[in-house]
KOLMI-134292 format. One record per atom (N, C-alpha, C): residue number from 0; atom name; x, y, z; residue in one letter. Coordinates in steps of 0.05 Angstrom, whole numbers, plus 5000, padded with zeros to 4 digits. Layout:
% KOLMI-134292
NODE   i at   xx   yy   zz aa
NODE NUM CA    X    Y    Z  a
...
//
This chain:
% KOLMI-134292
NODE   i at   xx   yy   zz aa
NODE   0  N 5017 4976 5000  m
NODE   0 CA 5000 5000 5000  m
NODE   0  C 5017 5025 5000  m
NODE   1  N 5042 5023 5010  y
NODE   1 CA 5059 5047 5011  y
NODE   1  C 5063 5058 4982  y
NODE   2  N 5070 5041 4963  l
NODE   2 CA 5074 5050 4936  l
NODE   2  C 5048 5061 4924  l
NODE   3  N 5025 5048 4930  f
NODE   3 CA 4999 5057 4920  f
NODE   3  C 4994 5086 4929  f
NODE   4  N 4996 5092 4954  w
NODE   4 CA 4989 5118 4964  w
NODE   4  C 5009 5139 4955  w
NODE   5  N 5034 5132 4952  h
NODE   5 CA 5054 5151 4942  h
NODE   5  C 5050 5157 4913  h
NODE   6  N 5039 5138 4898  t
NODE   6 CA 5033 5142 4870  t
NODE   6  C 5008 5160 4867  t
NODE   7  N 4987 5154 4883  v
NODE   7 CA 4963 5170 4882  v
NODE   7  C 4968 5198 4890  v
NODE   8  N 4984 5203 4910  t
NODE   8 CA 4989 5230 4920  t
NODE   8  C 5001 5248 4899  t
NODE   9  N 5015 5236 4880  r
NODE   9 CA 5028 5253 4859  r
NODE   9  C 5008 5266 4840  r
NODE  10  N 4984 5255 4839  f
NODE  10 CA 4963 5266 4822  f
NODE  10  C 4953 5293 4833  f
NODE  11  N 4964 5301 4856  g
NODE  11 CA 4956 5327 4867  g
NODE  11  C 4978 5348 4865  g
NODE  12  N 5001 5341 4852  e
NODE  12 CA 5023 5359 4851  e
NODE  12  C 5018 5382 4831  e
NODE  13  N 5023 5406 4839  a
NODE  13 CA 5019 5429 4821  a
NODE  13  C 5036 5427 4796  a
NODE  14  N 5060 5417 4799  q
NODE  14 CA 5078 5415 4775  q
NODE  14  C 5068 5396 4754  q
NODE  15  N 5050 5378 4762  l
NODE  15 CA 5037 5360 4742  l
NODE  15  C 5011 5371 4732  l
NODE  16  N 4995 5382 4750  l
NODE  16 CA 4968 5390 4743  l
NODE  16  C 4967 5417 4728  l
NODE  17  N 4984 5436 4736  l
NODE  17 CA 4982 5462 4723  l
NODE  17  C 4988 5461 4693  l
NODE  18  N 5008 5446 4684  p
NODE  18 CA 5012 5445 4655  p
NODE  18  C 4987 5433 4641  p
NODE  19  N 4975 5413 4653  a
NODE  19 CA 4950 5401 4642  a
NODE  19  C 4928 5422 4641  a
NODE  20  N 4925 5437 4663  l
NODE  20 CA 4905 5458 4664  l
NODE  20  C 4910 5479 4642  l
NODE  21  N 4934 5488 4639  l
NODE  21 CA 4941 5508 4619  l
NODE  21  C 4936 5498 4590  l
NODE  22  N 4942 5473 4585  a
NODE  22 CA 4938 5461 4559  a
NODE  22  C 4908 5461 4551  a
NODE  23  N 4892 5452 4570  v
NODE  23 CA 4863 5450 4565  v
NODE  23  C 4850 5477 4563  v
NODE  24  N 4858 5496 4581  t
NODE  24 CA 4846 5523 4580  t
NODE  24  C 4855 5537 4554  t
NODE  25  N 4879 5532 4545  a
NODE  25 CA 4888 5544 4520  a
NODE  25  C 4870 5534 4497  a
NODE  26  N 4864 5508 4497  w
NODE  26 CA 4846 5498 4476  w
NODE  26  C 4818 5510 4479  w
NODE  27  N 4808 5513 4503  l
NODE  27 CA 4782 5525 4507  l
NODE  27  C 4781 5554 4498  l
NODE  28  N 4803 5569 4504  a
NODE  28 CA 4804 5597 4497  a
NODE  28  C 4803 5601 4466  a
NODE  29  N 4813 5582 4452  l
NODE  29 CA 4814 5584 4422  l
NODE  29  C 4788 5576 4409  l
NODE  30  N 4769 5565 4425  r
NODE  30 CA 4744 5556 4414  r
NODE  30  C 4724 5579 4416  r
NODE  31  N 4707 5582 4397  a
NODE  31 CA 4687 5604 4397  a
NODE  31  C 4669 5601 4422  a
NODE  32  N 4667 5622 4437  g
NODE  32 CA 4649 5622 4460  g
NODE  32  C 4659 5608 4485  g
NODE  33  N 4684 5597 4484  a
NODE  33 CA 4694 5583 4507  a
NODE  33  C 4716 5597 4522  a
NODE  34  N 4723 5621 4513  a
NODE  34 CA 4744 5636 4527  a
NODE  34  C 4735 5643 4555  a
NODE  35  N 4710 5649 4559  r
NODE  35 CA 4699 5655 4586  r
NODE  35  C 4704 5631 4605  r
NODE  36  N 4699 5607 4595  v
NODE  36 CA 4703 5583 4611  v
NODE  36  C 4732 5582 4620  v
NODE  37  N 4750 5586 4601  a
NODE  37 CA 4779 5584 4608  a
NODE  37  C 4786 5605 4629  a
NODE  38  N 4777 5630 4626  l
NODE  38 CA 4784 5651 4644  l
NODE  38  C 4772 5646 4672  l
NODE  39  N 4747 5636 4673  v
NODE  39 CA 4734 5631 4699  v
NODE  39  C 4749 5608 4713  v
NODE  40  N 4755 5587 4698  w
NODE  40 CA 4769 5564 4710  w
NODE  40  C 4797 5572 4721  w
NODE  41  N 4812 5587 4704  l
NODE  41 CA 4838 5597 4714  l
NODE  41  C 4835 5615 4738  l
NODE  42  N 4814 5632 4737  g
NODE  42 CA 4810 5651 4760  g
NODE  42  C 4803 5637 4786  g
NODE  43  N 4784 5618 4785  t
NODE  43 CA 4777 5604 4810  t
NODE  43  C 4800 5588 4821  t
NODE  44  N 4816 5576 4802  t
NODE  44 CA 4839 5560 4811  t
NODE  44  C 4860 5578 4824  t
NODE  45  N 4864 5602 4812  a
NODE  45 CA 4884 5621 4822  a
NODE  45  C 4876 5630 4850  a
NODE  46  N 4850 5636 4854  v
NODE  46 CA 4841 5645 4880  v
NODE  46  C 4845 5623 4901  v
NODE  47  N 4838 5598 4894  a
NODE  47 CA 4842 5576 4912  a
NODE  47  C 4871 5572 4919  a
NODE  48  N 4888 5575 4899  a
NODE  48 CA 4917 5572 4904  a
NODE  48  C 4928 5594 4922  a
NODE  49  N 4917 5619 4918  l
NODE  49 CA 4925 5641 4935  l
NODE  49  C 4917 5637 4964  l
NODE  50  N 4893 5627 4968  l
NODE  50 CA 4884 5622 4996  l
NODE  50  C 4900 5600 5008  l
NODE  51  N 4906 5579 4993  t
NODE  51 CA 4922 5557 5003  t
NODE  51  C 4950 5566 5011  t
NODE  52  N 4963 5582 4994  t
NODE  52 CA 4989 5592 5000  t
NODE  52  C 4989 5611 5024  t
NODE  53  N 4968 5628 5026  a
NODE  53 CA 4966 5646 5048  a
NODE  53  C 4964 5631 5075  a
NODE  54  N 4949 5609 5075  s
NODE  54 CA 4946 5593 5099  s
NODE  54  C 4972 5581 5108  s
NODE  55  N 4989 5573 5089  k
NODE  55 CA 5015 5561 5095  k
NODE  55  C 5034 5582 5105  k
NODE  56  N 5034 5606 5092  v
NODE  56 CA 5051 5627 5101  v
NODE  56  C 5043 5637 5129  v
NODE  57  N 5017 5638 5134  a
NODE  57 CA 5007 5646 5161  a
NODE  57  C 5017 5627 5183  a
NODE  58  N 5018 5601 5177  f
NODE  58 CA 5027 5583 5197  f
NODE  58  C 5058 5582 5199  f
NODE  59  N 5071 5577 5177  i
NODE  59 CA 5100 5574 5177  i
NODE  59  C 5114 5599 5186  i
NODE  60  N 5104 5622 5177  g
NODE  60 CA 5117 5647 5184  g
NODE  60  C 5108 5660 5210  g
NODE  61  N 5082 5656 5216  y
NODE  61 CA 5070 5671 5239  y
NODE  61  C 5057 5654 5260  y
NODE  62  N 5057 5628 5256  g
NODE  62 CA 5047 5610 5277  g
NODE  62  C 5017 5610 5279  g
NODE  63  N 5003 5616 5257  v
NODE  63 CA 4973 5616 5257  v
NODE  63  C 4963 5589 5249  v
NODE  64  N 4955 5573 5269  g
NODE  64 CA 4944 5546 5264  g
NODE  64  C 4923 5540 5285  g
NODE  65  N 4913 5516 5285  y
NODE  65 CA 4892 5508 5304  y
NODE  65  C 4898 5480 5314  y
NODE  66  N 4911 5478 5337  a
NODE  66 CA 4921 5453 5348  a
NODE  66  C 4899 5432 5352  a
NODE  67  N 4875 5440 5363  p
NODE  67 CA 4854 5419 5368  p
NODE  67  C 4847 5403 5343  p
NODE  68  N 4849 5415 5319  l
NODE  68 CA 4843 5401 5295  l
NODE  68  C 4869 5394 5280  l
NODE  69  N 4892 5398 5292  d
NODE  69 CA 4918 5393 5280  d
NODE  69  C 4920 5406 5252  d
NODE  70  N 4911 5432 5251  f
NODE  70 CA 4910 5447 5226  f
NODE  70  C 4933 5466 5224  f
NODE  71  N 4950 5463 5204  t
NODE  71 CA 4973 5480 5200  t
NODE  71  C 4973 5494 5172  t
NODE  72  N 4952 5490 5157  g
NODE  72 CA 4950 5502 5130  g
NODE  72  C 4936 5483 5111  g
NODE  73  N 4924 5494 5090  i
NODE  73 CA 4909 5479 5071  i
NODE  73  C 4927 5461 5054  i
NODE  74  N 4919 5437 5050  s
NODE  74 CA 4934 5418 5033  s
NODE  74  C 4932 5427 5003  s
NODE  75  N 4955 5434 4992  g
NODE  75 CA 4956 5442 4964  g
NODE  75  C 4950 5419 4945  g
NODE  76  N 4959 5395 4951  h
NODE  76 CA 4953 5372 4935  h
NODE  76  C 4923 5367 4933  h
NODE  77  N 4910 5367 4956  a
NODE  77 CA 4881 5363 4956  a
NODE  77  C 4866 5385 4942  a
NODE  78  N 4875 5409 4945  m
NODE  78 CA 4862 5432 4932  m
NODE  78  C 4865 5431 4902  m
NODE  79  N 4890 5428 4892  f
NODE  79 CA 4895 5428 4863  f
NODE  79  C 4881 5405 4849  f
NODE  80  N 4881 5381 4862  s
NODE  80 CA 4868 5358 4849  s
NODE  80  C 4838 5363 4846  s
NODE  81  N 4825 5374 4867  a
NODE  81 CA 4797 5378 4866  a
NODE  81  C 4789 5402 4848  a
NODE  82  N 4808 5421 4845  a
NODE  82 CA 4802 5444 4828  a
NODE  82  C 4806 5437 4798  a
NODE  83  N 4823 5418 4792  i
NODE  83 CA 4830 5413 4764  i
NODE  83  C 4819 5387 4752  i
NODE  84  N 4821 5365 4767  l
NODE  84 CA 4814 5339 4757  l
NODE  84  C 4785 5337 4748  l
NODE  85  N 4766 5348 4763  p
NODE  85 CA 4738 5345 4753  p
NODE  85  C 4733 5357 4726  p
NODE  86  N 4744 5381 4721  l
NODE  86 CA 4740 5393 4695  l
NODE  86  C 4756 5380 4673  l
NODE  87  N 4779 5370 4680  l
NODE  87 CA 4794 5354 4660  l
NODE  87  C 4778 5330 4651  l
NODE  88  N 4766 5316 4671  a
NODE  88 CA 4750 5293 4665  a
NODE  88  C 4725 5301 4648  a
NODE  89  N 4713 5323 4655  r
NODE  89 CA 4689 5333 4641  r
NODE  89  C 4696 5339 4611  r
NODE  90  N 4719 5350 4607  e
NODE  90 CA 4726 5357 4579  e
NODE  90  C 4733 5333 4562  e
NODE  91  N 4738 5310 4574  t
NODE  91 CA 4743 5286 4558  t
NODE  91  C 4717 5274 4547  t
NODE  92  N 4694 5282 4558  v
NODE  92 CA 4668 5271 4549  v
NODE  92  C 4649 5293 4540  v
NODE  93  N 4660 5317 4533  g
NODE  93 CA 4643 5340 4527  g
NODE  93  C 4624 5335 4504  g
NODE  94  N 4632 5319 4484  a
NODE  94 CA 4615 5315 4461  a
NODE  94  C 4596 5291 4465  a
NODE  95  N 4599 5277 4487  s
NODE  95 CA 4582 5254 4492  s
NODE  95  C 4554 5264 4501  s
NODE  96  N 4536 5245 4504  h
NODE  96 CA 4509 5252 4514  h
NODE  96  C 4512 5265 4541  h
NODE  97  N 4496 5285 4547  p
NODE  97 CA 4497 5300 4572  p
NODE  97  C 4496 5282 4597  p
NODE  98  N 4485 5258 4594  r
NODE  98 CA 4483 5240 4618  r
NODE  98  C 4511 5232 4628  r
NODE  99  N 4531 5235 4611  w
NODE  99 CA 4558 5227 4618  w
NODE  99  C 4574 5250 4631  w
NODE 100  N 4563 5274 4630  h
NODE 100 CA 4578 5297 4640  h
NODE 100  C 4581 5296 4670  h
NODE 101  N 4558 5293 4684  a
NODE 101 CA 4559 5292 4714  a
NODE 101  C 4577 5269 4724  a
NODE 102  N 4574 5244 4713  p
NODE 102 CA 4591 5222 4722  p
NODE 102  C 4621 5228 4718  p
NODE 103  N 4627 5242 4696  a
NODE 103 CA 4656 5249 4692  a
NODE 103  C 4666 5268 4713  a
NODE 104  N 4650 5288 4720  v
NODE 104 CA 4657 5307 4741  v
NODE 104  C 4660 5292 4768  v
NODE 105  N 4641 5274 4773  l
NODE 105 CA 4642 5259 4798  l
NODE 105  C 4667 5241 4799  l
NODE 106  N 4674 5230 4776  a
NODE 106 CA 4698 5213 4775  a
NODE 106  C 4723 5230 4782  a
NODE 107  N 4724 5254 4771  g
NODE 107 CA 4746 5272 4778  g
NODE 107  C 4747 5279 4807  g
NODE 108  N 4724 5284 4819  l
NODE 108 CA 4722 5290 4847  l
NODE 108  C 4730 5266 4864  l
NODE 109  N 4723 5242 4855  a
NODE 109 CA 4730 5217 4869  a
NODE 109  C 4760 5213 4870  a
NODE 110  N 4773 5218 4847  l
NODE 110 CA 4802 5216 4846  l
NODE 110  C 4815 5237 4864  l
NODE 111  N 4804 5261 4864  a
NODE 111 CA 4814 5283 4881  a
NODE 111  C 4810 5275 4911  a
NODE 112  N 4788 5263 4918  a
NODE 112 CA 4784 5254 4946  a
NODE 112  C 4804 5233 4953  a
NODE 113  N 4811 5215 4934  l
NODE 113 CA 4832 5195 4939  l
NODE 113  C 4859 5208 4943  l
NODE 114  N 4864 5230 4928  v
NODE 114 CA 4889 5245 4933  v
NODE 114  C 4889 5257 4961  v
NODE 115  N 4866 5267 4969  a
NODE 115 CA 4864 5279 4997  a
NODE 115  C 4870 5257 5018  a
NODE 116  N 4859 5234 5014  v
NODE 116 CA 4864 5212 5033  v
NODE 116  C 4894 5204 5033  v
NODE 117  N 4905 5204 5008  s
NODE 117 CA 4934 5197 5006  s
NODE 117  C 4952 5215 5022  s
NODE 118  N 4945 5241 5024  r
NODE 118 CA 4962 5260 5038  r
NODE 118  C 4963 5253 5068  r
NODE 119  N 4941 5242 5078  v
NODE 119 CA 4941 5232 5106  v
NODE 119  C 4958 5206 5108  v
NODE 120  N 4954 5189 5089  k
NODE 120 CA 4967 5163 5089  k
NODE 120  C 4998 5165 5087  k
NODE 121  N 5007 5185 5072  v
NODE 121 CA 5037 5189 5070  v
NODE 121  C 5047 5208 5092  v
NODE 122  N 5030 5215 5111  h
NODE 122 CA 5038 5231 5134  h
NODE 122  C 5047 5259 5126  h
NODE 123  N 5035 5270 5105  a
NODE 123 CA 5042 5297 5097  a
NODE 123  C 5023 5318 5109  a
NODE 124  N 4998 5310 5115  h
NODE 124 CA 4978 5328 5126  h
NODE 124  C 4960 5314 5145  h
NODE 125  N 4946 5330 5161  s
NODE 125 CA 4926 5319 5179  s
NODE 125  C 4900 5317 5163  s
NODE 126  N 4880 5302 5173  p
NODE 126 CA 4854 5300 5159  p
NODE 126  C 4841 5328 5155  p
NODE 127  N 4842 5345 5175  s
NODE 127 CA 4829 5371 5172  s
NODE 127  C 4841 5387 5149  s
NODE 128  N 4867 5386 5147  e
NODE 128 CA 4881 5401 5126  e
NODE 128  C 4874 5391 5098  e
NODE 129  N 4871 5365 5096  c
NODE 129 CA 4864 5352 5070  c
NODE 129  C 4836 5358 5062  c
NODE 130  N 4817 5356 5081  w
NODE 130 CA 4789 5359 5073  w
NODE 130  C 4782 5389 5069  w
NODE 131  N 4796 5407 5082  v
NODE 131 CA 4792 5435 5076  v
NODE 131  C 4803 5441 5047  v
NODE 132  N 4826 5429 5041  g
NODE 132 CA 4837 5432 5014  g
NODE 132  C 4818 5420 4993  g
NODE 133  N 4808 5396 4998  f
NODE 133 CA 4789 5384 4979  f
NODE 133  C 4764 5401 4976  f
NODE 134  N 4753 5411 4998  g
NODE 134 CA 4729 5428 4996  g
NODE 134  C 4734 5453 4981  g
NODE 135  N 4757 5466 4986  l
NODE 135 CA 4764 5491 4971  l
NODE 135  C 4767 5485 4941  l
NODE 136  N 4781 5464 4935  g
NODE 136 CA 4785 5458 4907  g
NODE 136  C 4759 5450 4893  g
NODE 137  N 4743 5434 4907  a
NODE 137 CA 4717 5426 4895  a
NODE 137  C 4699 5450 4891  a
NODE 138  N 4699 5469 4910  a
NODE 138 CA 4683 5493 4907  a
NODE 138  C 4693 5509 4883  a
NODE 139  N 4720 5510 4879  s
NODE 139 CA 4731 5524 4856  s
NODE 139  C 4722 5512 4830  s
NODE 140  N 4724 5486 4827  s
NODE 140 CA 4717 5473 4801  s
NODE 140  C 4687 5474 4796  s
NODE 141  N 4671 5470 4817  l
NODE 141 CA 4642 5471 4813  l
NODE 141  C 4632 5499 4808  l
NODE 142  N 4645 5519 4820  l
NODE 142 CA 4638 5547 4813  l
NODE 142  C 4644 5553 4784  l
NODE 143  N 4667 5543 4775  a
NODE 143 CA 4674 5547 4746  a
NODE 143  C 4653 5534 4728  a
NODE 144  N 4644 5511 4736  l
NODE 144 CA 4624 5497 4720  l
NODE 144  C 4597 5512 4719  l
NODE 145  N 4590 5525 4741  r
NODE 145 CA 4565 5539 4742  r
NODE 145  C 4567 5567 4730  r
NODE 146  N 4590 5579 4731  a
NODE 146 CA 4593 5607 4722  a
NODE 146  C 4595 5609 4692  a
NODE 147  N 4603 5588 4679  a
NODE 147 CA 4607 5589 4650  a
NODE 147  C 4601 5562 4638  a
NODE 148  N 4585 5562 4616  e
NODE 148 CA 4577 5537 4603  e
NODE 148  C 4600 5526 4586  e
NODE 149  N 4607 5501 4591  l
NODE 149 CA 4627 5488 4575  l
NODE 149  C 4617 5481 4547  l
NODE 150  N 4634 5482 4527  p
NODE 150 CA 4624 5476 4500  p
NODE 150  C 4616 5446 4497  p
NODE 151  N 4597 5442 4480  q
NODE 151 CA 4588 5414 4476  q
NODE 151  C 4607 5400 4456  q
NODE 152  N 4632 5399 4464  a
NODE 152 CA 4653 5387 4448  a
NODE 152  C 4674 5376 4466  a
NODE 153  N 4684 5353 4460  s
NODE 153 CA 4706 5341 4476  s
NODE 153  C 4733 5353 4467  s
NODE 154  N 4751 5353 4486  a
NODE 154 CA 4778 5361 4478  a
NODE 154  C 4788 5342 4457  a
NODE 155  N 4804 5352 4437  p
NODE 155 CA 4814 5335 4416  p
NODE 155  C 4828 5310 4427  p
NODE 156  N 4825 5288 4413  k
NODE 156 CA 4838 5263 4422  k
NODE 156  C 4868 5266 4426  k
NODE 157  N 4880 5282 4408  k
NODE 157 CA 4909 5286 4410  k
NODE 157  C 4916 5301 4436  k
NODE 158  N 4899 5321 4443  l
NODE 158 CA 4904 5335 4468  l
NODE 158  C 4900 5318 4492  l
NODE 159  N 4879 5302 4491  v
NODE 159 CA 4873 5283 4514  v
NODE 159  C 4896 5263 4517  v
NODE 160  N 4907 5254 4494  l
NODE 160 CA 4929 5235 4495  l
NODE 160  C 4954 5248 4506  l
NODE 161  N 4960 5273 4497  i
NODE 161 CA 4983 5287 4507  i
NODE 161  C 4981 5292 4537  i
NODE 162  N 4958 5301 4547  v
NODE 162 CA 4954 5306 4575  v
NODE 162  C 4956 5280 4591  v
NODE 163  N 4944 5258 4580  g
NODE 163 CA 4945 5232 4594  g
NODE 163  C 4973 5222 4596  g
NODE 164  N 4988 5223 4574  v
NODE 164 CA 5016 5214 4574  v
NODE 164  C 5033 5231 4593  v
NODE 165  N 5028 5257 4592  w
NODE 165 CA 5043 5275 4610  w
NODE 165  C 5039 5268 4639  w
NODE 166  N 5014 5264 4647  l
NODE 166 CA 5008 5257 4675  l
NODE 166  C 5021 5230 4682  l
NODE 167  N 5018 5210 4664  a
NODE 167 CA 5029 5184 4670  a
NODE 167  C 5059 5184 4673  a
NODE 168  N 5073 5198 4654  v
NODE 168 CA 5102 5199 4655  v
NODE 168  C 5111 5215 4679  v
NODE 169  N 5098 5238 4684  a
NODE 169 CA 5106 5255 4706  a
NODE 169  C 5102 5241 4733  a
NODE 170  N 5080 5227 4736  v
NODE 170 CA 5075 5213 4761  v
NODE 170  C 5097 5192 4766  v
NODE 171  N 5105 5179 4744  a
NODE 171 CA 5125 5158 4747  a
NODE 171  C 5154 5168 4750  a
NODE 172  N 5160 5190 4736  g
NODE 172 CA 5188 5198 4736  g
NODE 172  C 5196 5226 4743  g
NODE 173  N 5176 5244 4747  a
NODE 173 CA 5183 5272 4754  a
NODE 173  C 5196 5273 4782  a
NODE 174  N 5215 5291 4786  p
NODE 174 CA 5227 5294 4812  p
NODE 174  C 5206 5304 4832  p
NODE 175  N 5211 5299 4858  p
NODE 175 CA 5191 5308 4878  p
NODE 175  C 5187 5338 4876  p
NODE 176  N 5162 5346 4881  s
NODE 176 CA 5155 5375 4881  s
NODE 176  C 5169 5390 4903  s
NODE 177  N 5178 5414 4896  r
NODE 177 CA 5192 5431 4916  r
NODE 177  C 5176 5455 4924  r
NODE 178  N 5150 5454 4918  t
NODE 178 CA 5133 5478 4924  t
NODE 178  C 5132 5483 4954  t
NODE 179  N 5132 5462 4971  h
NODE 179 CA 5131 5467 5000  h
NODE 179  C 5157 5481 5009  h
NODE 180  N 5180 5473 4998  d
NODE 180 CA 5205 5486 5005  d
NODE 180  C 5205 5515 4997  d
NODE 181  N 5193 5521 4974  w
NODE 181 CA 5192 5549 4965  w
NODE 181  C 5174 5566 4983  w
NODE 182  N 5151 5554 4991  v
NODE 182 CA 5132 5568 5009  v
NODE 182  C 5145 5572 5036  v
NODE 183  N 5160 5552 5046  t
NODE 183 CA 5174 5555 5071  t
NODE 183  C 5194 5578 5071  t
NODE 184  N 5210 5579 5049  q
NODE 184 CA 5229 5601 5046  q
NODE 184  C 5216 5628 5046  q
NODE 185  N 5194 5630 5031  l
NODE 185 CA 5179 5655 5029  l
NODE 185  C 5168 5663 5056  l
NODE 186  N 5158 5643 5071  s
NODE 186 CA 5145 5648 5097  s
NODE 186  C 5165 5659 5117  s
NODE 187  N 5188 5647 5119  v
NODE 187 CA 5207 5656 5139  v
NODE 187  C 5219 5683 5132  v
NODE 188  N 5221 5688 5106  q
NODE 188 CA 5232 5714 5097  q
NODE 188  C 5211 5736 5103  q
NODE 189  N 5186 5731 5097  l
NODE 189 CA 5165 5751 5103  l
NODE 189  C 5163 5757 5132  l
NODE 190  N 5165 5736 5149  a
NODE 190 CA 5161 5739 5177  a
NODE 190  C 5187 5747 5192  a
NODE 191  N 5209 5746 5178  g
NODE 191 CA 5235 5753 5191  g
NODE 191  C 5243 5733 5211  g
NODE 192  N 5236 5708 5207  r
NODE 192 CA 5243 5686 5225  r
NODE 192  C 5269 5673 5216  r
NODE 193  N 5284 5661 5235  s
NODE 193 CA 5307 5646 5228  s
NODE 193  C 5300 5617 5221  s
NODE 194  N 5278 5607 5233  q
NODE 194 CA 5269 5580 5229  q
NODE 194  C 5239 5580 5225  q
NODE 195  N 5229 5561 5209  p
NODE 195 CA 5200 5560 5205  p
NODE 195  C 5186 5550 5230  p
NODE 196  N 5162 5560 5235  y
NODE 196 CA 5145 5550 5256  y
NODE 196  C 5136 5522 5249  y
NODE 197  N 5134 5503 5268  t
NODE 197 CA 5129 5475 5262  t
NODE 197  C 5103 5465 5276  t
NODE 198  N 5094 5443 5266  r
NODE 198 CA 5071 5430 5278  r
NODE 198  C 5077 5422 5307  r
NODE 199  N 5101 5412 5312  a
NODE 199 CA 5109 5403 5339  a
NODE 199  C 5108 5427 5358  a
NODE 200  N 5117 5450 5349  q
NODE 200 CA 5116 5474 5366  q
NODE 200  C 5088 5482 5372  q
NODE 201  N 5070 5481 5353  m
NODE 201 CA 5042 5488 5357  m
NODE 201  C 5030 5470 5379  m
NODE 202  N 5034 5444 5377  h
NODE 202 CA 5022 5426 5396  h
NODE 202  C 5035 5429 5424  h
NODE 203  N 5061 5433 5424  r
NODE 203 CA 5074 5437 5450  r
NODE 203  C 5064 5462 5464  r
NODE 204  N 5061 5484 5449  e
NODE 204 CA 5051 5508 5461  e
NODE 204  C 5021 5505 5470  e
NODE 205  N 5006 5491 5454  w
NODE 205 CA 4978 5487 5461  w
NODE 205  C 4975 5470 5486  w
NODE 206  N 4991 5449 5488  q
NODE 206 CA 4991 5432 5512  q
NODE 206  C 4999 5448 5537  q
NODE 207  N 5019 5465 5534  q
NODE 207 CA 5027 5482 5557  q
NODE 207  C 5004 5501 5564  q
NODE 208  N 4991 5512 5545  q
NODE 208 CA 4969 5530 5550  q
NODE 208  C 4946 5515 5565  q
NODE 209  N 4940 5491 5556  q
NODE 209 CA 4919 5476 5569  q
NODE 209  C 4927 5469 5598  q
NODE 210  N 4951 5463 5602  q
NODE 210 CA 4960 5457 5629  q
NODE 210  C 4959 5481 5647  q
NODE 211  N 4966 5505 5636  r
NODE 211 CA 4963 5529 5652  r
NODE 211  C 4934 5535 5659  r
NODE 212  N 4917 5530 5640  l
NODE 212 CA 4888 5535 5644  l
NODE 212  C 4877 5516 5666  l
NODE 213  N 4889 5492 5667  n
NODE 213 CA 4881 5473 5688  n
NODE 213  C 4894 5477 5714  n
NODE 214  N 4910 5499 5716  g
NODE 214 CA 4922 5505 5742  g
NODE 214  C 4948 5492 5748  g
NODE 215  N 4960 5479 5728  r
NODE 215 CA 4986 5466 5732  r
NODE 215  C 5008 5483 5720  r
NODE 216  N 5030 5485 5734  v
NODE 216 CA 5053 5502 5725  v
NODE 216  C 5071 5484 5709  v
NODE 217  N 5079 5493 5686  v
NODE 217 CA 5097 5478 5669  v
NODE 217  C 5125 5489 5672  v
NODE 218  N 5144 5472 5677  a
NODE 218 CA 5172 5480 5680  a
NODE 218  C 5182 5490 5653  a
NODE 219  N 5198 5511 5652  p
NODE 219 CA 5209 5521 5627  p
NODE 219  C 5228 5501 5614  p
//
C-alpha cells in the first residue's frame, strides 16, 4: 500500500496539474464562446491557490494554526486535484450525451478525494488540512462549471492523449515537488524568522496553555 498511496498522492502535485490545466484552457480559449470558461476556471483556481498559499505562510511564518484540529495550513495537493481533475474529466466527454457529463465530474472529484486521503496516508497532512483543501478545490471547480457553460465538444483526442501521457510519465518519473520548500522560504523571509514554525511547536505550546488553564505550572 505504501507504493499505491505515494503514486496516488502525485496526482495532486501542482507541477503535474498546472501544465495540464494550461493546455486544456488554451484549447478552450481558442474555441468560439469558450474563452469565458477558460478565464473563469483559471481565475477560480488562482484564488484557491492564493488562499492555500496564504494559509501556509500564516502558519510557517507567523504560527497561525489550530492545534485541536491539527491544522497548519490547507493541503495544496488536495486543493489542486479537486480544482482541476473534475473539469479535465468533464472535457474528455464533452461531446458525449449529457448524461455522461455529471459522472465524469464525479469521477474527477472521486480521484481528488483519493488524493486527499493519500496525503494523510503518506503523513504529509492531517485530515482537517486535507478535507479543507478538497472542499476549497471542489468549490473552485464547481463554481467554474456553474459560472460558464462548457462547449458541447470534447477536447481533441490528440490533446487528451498528450495530457494523459504527461500525467502518467510525470507521476512515474518527475522529481519530487519543491513547492513546499519554496513556500517555507517565502514564509520565513516575510516573517523575519530564522526557522519555520512547526507542527510540533504548535502542539507543545497548546499543551502548555491547556496545562496552565488547568492550574498546573509547566517548567520552562
